[in-house]
N, C-alpha and C positions, 0 to 999 in steps of 0.2 A: 504493500500500498504505499503511494508516494503521500508526502504530508509536505503541506509548507513547513519554514521552521516560524518559530512563535515571532512575534515582534513584541516590543518593549510597552509594556501596558496591555497586551491581549490574555484572554482569558483561556486556558484549556482544559476542556472536560474531561478529566480522565477516566471518569466512569462510560463515558460514550467512546471514549477511545479504545479502554479494555476490550469492545465489543466490536468494535471497528478493525483495528491493527493485528493482521495475523500475522507480522513478523518485527522483527526487532525495529526502529528508524530512531531518527534525531529529531526533537521536538523544539531545540533551541541550540543554537552557533551564535555565540558572541565573543568579542574579544577575551574575557575574562572565566566564562564558564561555559559547559556544554552539559544538555540535559539530554537525557536517550531514555527512551520506554523500551524494554528489555521484554520480549517474547520467549519463554523457556519453555517447551511441550514437554510432557514428563517423560523422563530419560535422557534430556539434553544434557550435556555438558561443555562445557566452556575450558579448554586446558589452562594449565597456570600462567599466570602472565601477570606484569606490574604497569601501572601506570606514574608518569615523573611524579604526579602531583594529588594531593588530596582530594578523594572522593567518597560519595556515600553509597549506598544501595539500600534503598527502600523498598522491603516487599509489600506488594500491592495485594496480590492472592498467589494463593501455593505455598509451597514450601518449598525451600532451596538450600543446599546442602552447600556452604562454603569453606575450601581447605585453605588453612591457614598455616604455613610453617608445620606442616603434616598432620595438624589437628581438624578435624570436622568441627565446624559450628554450622548451629540449622538457625537459619532467619525464615521466620513466618510471617504470614499475611498481619501487618501492621505495625512491624519491628523494621526497624532501621539500623545499619551498620557502617561506620565510619571507618575509611581504610588511609592510614598515613602513605604519604609520598612514596614511591618505591618499594612498596608492600606485595609480596607476590602472592596470589590468589586464585584459585579456581572455582568453579561453578558446579554444581550437579543439581538438575533438577528434579526433586521426589516427588513433585506432581506440576501440575502444570500451573506456571507462574509466571506473573507479572509484575516485572521487577523497575524504579524509578533509579535509574544512577545520573547521579551529579558529579562532575567532575570540574574542578578548580583548574583552569588553564593558566601557564604561565604570564606573567607579566610581559614577558618578551613577545609575543603573537601579535600580529599585525592585522588578521584580518576581520 
């Protein structure tokens, strides 16, 4: 599903998005922040990787196992997790899940 990026002051209805978006998409990209809607079907795995800046994962629906330093942490609907920049992490959807990922972008970014 192709979505236009939200503009400053625009309201995005996540409930409607949950019913419409069938795959991961970017909701917002600005100089200092990026907001992604992650669609993870049950069983989907995202291999371990790291983001250079701080980020949050907010579980909107379902259950996701977050792998951190060899330890699995459960993230369920209505919970949020903060990850410091450079922390390797992987994801495994235990149920169909929707996550709102917010990434703080480096100050040097110019787009």
